[in-house]
N, C-alpha and C positions, 0 to 999 in steps of 0.2 A: 650594369645597373638601369638599362632601358628594360631589360629582361626583367629587373623586379618588380618595376613601376607597372608594368603591362600586366603583368601577374595580381600585385594589388589592384590595378584596375578590372580585371576578371573577376576577383572576388567580390569588389564592390557589386558589381553587375550580378551575380549570382545571388547577392544579399537584396540588392533589389527587387529582382523579381519576386524572390519567394517573398519580401514584406507587402508587397502589393497584391499578392495572390492571396495574403491571411486576409484582406482586408475584406469587410462585408459591402454587401448591397443594400439592404434593408431586412435590419432585425436579424441578421445572420451573421457568419465568419466570428472570428474570436471573441468579438464581445458577445455574442451571441450563446457562447457554448456554457455560461454561466458559472465562470470562475469566481462573479464580483454577484449582488443582487442588483437590480435593476435600480438605478436614482430614479429619482419622480420624472420621469419623463426626458432625462438629460440622457448621455453619452455615457455608457460603463468608462470605467478609469481604465480598462484594458485597451479599450481601444482609443481614448485620446494619447495614449501614450504611444501607443502601435502609428499613431498618426502623426505623434511627434519624432519616432524614431524613424521613418519615412521618411520624411521632410530633412533631417539629417543626414541619412544615408544619401538622399535624391541632391543634396546640395554637395556629397565629397562625391558623388558619379559626376555632377556637371564641372567640378575643379579637376579630377583627373581626366577627364573628356578635353577640356580646354588645353592641360599641360601636354599630355601627350601629343595633342595637334598640334603644339609650338614646338615640340622634341623633334617631330619625324617630318615637319617643314623646312 
C-alpha cells in the first residue's frame, strides 16, 4: 500500500514540474503559442486553465506530501 502511495506521489511531482515549466514568463509559454486568439488585453484561456490545473496539482502534491510524512513518522 505504501509503495503505491509513494508511486502516486512521484507521478504527481512529475506532473507538477511539467506544469510549472509550461508556464510563461511574459507573452510566452503555452499562452503565447497561438492556440487561441488574444483577448482584449487579458490572459489567454489556455493560460488561465493551465494556472488552474497547476493549483489543483499543487494542492494534491501538498496533501500527498503531508500524508507521506504522517505515514512514515
